[in-house]
KEKE-3310 file (N, C-alpha, C; in steps of 0.2 Angstrom, whole numbers, plus 5000, padded with zeros to 4 digits):
npx = (5654:5659:5648:5645:5638:5624:5606:5594:5577:5562:5549:5533:5530:5521:5524:5538:5535:5529:5536:5549:5543:5541:5552:5559:5550:5556:5569:5579:5588:5583:5588:5593:5581:5575:5581:5580:5568:5566:5575:5567:5567:5558:5556:5557:5549:5556:5558:5550:5555:5546:5543:5555:5558:5548:5550:5562:5559:5549:5558:5566:5556:5554:5567:5567:5556:5562:5573:5566:5562:5571:5576:5565:5568:5579:5575:5575:5568:5568:5575:5565:5555:5560:5562:5550:5544:5552:5550:5535:5536:5542:5533:5522:5527:5528:5516:5511:5514:5508:5494)
npy = (5408:5400:5394:5379:5367:5361:5361:5353:5355:5351:5361:5369:5381:5390:5388:5393:5407:5412:5409:5417:5431:5434:5433:5444:5454:5455:5458:5448:5436:5421:5410:5414:5418:5405:5398:5404:5405:5390:5386:5391:5406:5421:5430:5447:5460:5471:5488:5501:5518:5528:5523:5522:5537:5540:5533:5538:5551:5550:5543:5555:5563:5555:5557:5570:5572:5564:5571:5584:5577:5576:5588:5594:5587:5593:5604:5616:5627:5635:5629:5618:5626:5630:5618:5613:5621:5621:5607:5605:5615:5607:5595:5601:5606:5594:5588:5599:5594:5583:5588)
npz = (5478:5464:5450:5444:5440:5430:5427:5417:5411:5405:5398:5394:5380:5387:5401:5399:5394:5404:5415:5411:5410:5424:5429:5425:5428:5442:5439:5436:5428:5420:5425:5437:5443:5443:5451:5464:5467:5469:5479:5489:5491:5490:5477:5474:5466:5454:5458:5450:5441:5446:5458:5464:5465:5474:5485:5488:5492:5502:5510:5513:5520:5532:5538:5541:5548:5560:5563:5569:5579:5586:5588:5596:5608:5613:5615:5605:5597:5589:5577:5576:5572:5558:5552:5551:5544:5531:5528:5526:5514:5505:5504:5499:5487:5480:5481:5472:5459:5456:5454)
capx = (5655:5658:5641:5648:5632:5619:5601:5589:5571:5557:5543:5530:5530:5518:5528:5543:5533:5528:5544:5553:5540:5541:5560:5561:5548:5562:5575:5583:5589:5579:5594:5593:5574:5573:5587:5579:5561:5568:5578:5563:5568:5552:5560:5553:5548:5560:5554:5551:5559:5542:5543:5561:5558:5543:5554:5567:5555:5547:5564:5569:5551:5557:5573:5565:5553:5565:5575:5562:5559:5576:5576:5560:5571:5584:5572:5577:5562:5569:5576:5561:5551:5564:5563:5544:5542:5555:5546:5530:5536:5544:5528:5519:5531:5527:5509:5508:5516:5502:5489)
capy = (5402:5398:5389:5375:5361:5362:5357:5355:5352:5352:5364:5370:5388:5396:5389:5397:5413:5415:5412:5425:5436:5434:5435:5450:5459:5454:5461:5442:5432:5415:5406:5418:5416:5399:5396:5407:5402:5383:5386:5395:5413:5424:5436:5454:5463:5477:5496:5506:5523:5532:5518:5524:5543:5541:5529:5543:5557:5546:5545:5563:5565:5551:5559:5576:5571:5561:5578:5586:5575:5577:5596:5594:5583:5597:5609:5620:5628:5640:5624:5615:5630:5630:5613:5612:5625:5617:5600:5608:5616:5602:5591:5605:5605:5586:5588:5601:5592:5579:5590)
capz = (5475:5457:5448:5438:5438:5428:5427:5411:5411:5399:5399:5389:5378:5390:5406:5397:5397:5413:5422:5408:5414:5431:5430:5422:5433:5446:5437:5437:5423:5423:5430:5445:5445:5445:5456:5470:5471:5469:5487:5494:5492:5486:5474:5474:5460:5454:5458:5444:5443:5450:5465:5467:5466:5480:5491:5489:5495:5509:5516:5514:5525:5537:5542:5543:5557:5565:5565:5572:5586:5590:5590:5603:5614:5615:5616:5600:5596:5581:5572:5574:5566:5553:5549:5549:5537:5525:5526:5523:5508:5501:5503:5494:5481:5476:5480:5467:5456:5455:5451)
cpx = (5654:5652:5645:5641:5628:5613:5599:5582:5567:5553:5539:5531:5527:5521:5533:5541:5532:5535:5547:5549:5541:5549:5561:5558:5553:5569:5580:5583:5585:5582:5592:5585:5573:5576:5584:5574:5563:5571:5573:5562:5561:5556:5554:5553:5553:5555:5554:5554:5553:5543:5548:5560:5552:5547:5559:5564:5552:5552:5567:5563:5553:5562:5570:5561:5557:5570:5571:5560:5564:5579:5571:5564:5576:5582:5572:5572:5564:5571:5570:5556:5553:5563:5556:5543:5546:5552:5539:5532:5539:5538:5525:5521:5528:5520:5507:5510:5511:5496:5489)
cpy = (5401:5392:5385:5369:5365:5357:5360:5351:5356:5357:5367:5378:5393:5395:5394:5404:5416:5416:5417:5432:5439:5436:5441:5456:5460:5457:5455:5438:5426:5411:5407:5415:5410:5395:5398:5405:5394:5382:5390:5401:5415:5429:5443:5457:5470:5484:5499:5513:5529:5530:5523:5532:5544:5537:5535:5549:5556:5547:5551:5564:5563:5554:5566:5576:5568:5568:5582:5584:5575:5585:5597:5592:5589:5603:5617:5622:5633:5634:5620:5618:5629:5625:5610:5615:5622:5612:5601:5610:5611:5596:5596:5605:5600:5587:5592:5599:5585:5581:5591)
cpz = (5467:5455:5442:5436:5435:5426:5421:5413:5406:5401:5393:5387:5383:5396:5405:5400:5401:5417:5417:5410:5420:5433:5428:5426:5439:5445:5437:5431:5425:5425:5437:5447:5448:5451:5466:5473:5471:5477:5492:5494:5489:5483:5475:5466:5460:5455:5451:5447:5446:5457:5468:5469:5473:5485:5494:5494:5501:5514:5518:5522:5532:5540:5544:5549:5560:5568:5569:5578:5590:5592:5595:5609:5617:5617:5612:5596:5588:5576:5571:5570:5558:5547:5547:5542:5531:5523:5523:5515:5503:5499:5500:5487:5476:5477:5474:5460:5453:5453:5445)
residu = (MET:LYS:LYS:THR:LYS:LYS:ILE:GLU:PHE:ARG:LEU:THR:LEU:THR:GLU:LEU:LYS:ILE:ILE:GLN:ASN:LYS:ALA:SER:LYS:CYS:GLY:TYR:SER:ILE:SER:GLU:PHE:VAL:ARG:GLU:THR:SER:LEU:GLY:TYR:GLU:PRO:LYS:ASN:LYS:LEU:THR:PRO:ASP:GLU:ILE:ALA:VAL:PHE:ASN:ILE:LEU:THR:THR:TYR:ALA:ASN:ASN:PHE:LYS:ASN:LEU:SER:ASN:LEU:PHE:LYS:LEU:GLY:ASP:THR:THR:GLY:VAL:LYS:GLU:LEU:CYS:VAL:GLU:THR:VAL:GLN:GLU:ILE:ARG:PHE:HIS:LEU:ASN:LYS:LEU:ARG)
# end
């Protein structure tokens, strides 16, 4: 829906800086931030590149463990062993990057 209506209000420089800072942390424009918060939505901070990388790694691990569970259900011990070894190697790789 096209936004055609406008609201203007006054605030102090400090209030403006606080709103700008919060909007920036969420990846929103000031208008988006004020609209979202005024309507009762709680904006989320946008993820940093490091947080996105960790999220992707954890998603991979979750998928690997789900696959392991499925292989156990099917009785495929060879597949379980291979996937376990692969997952452990990947975890060690990322742990070594943190050292």
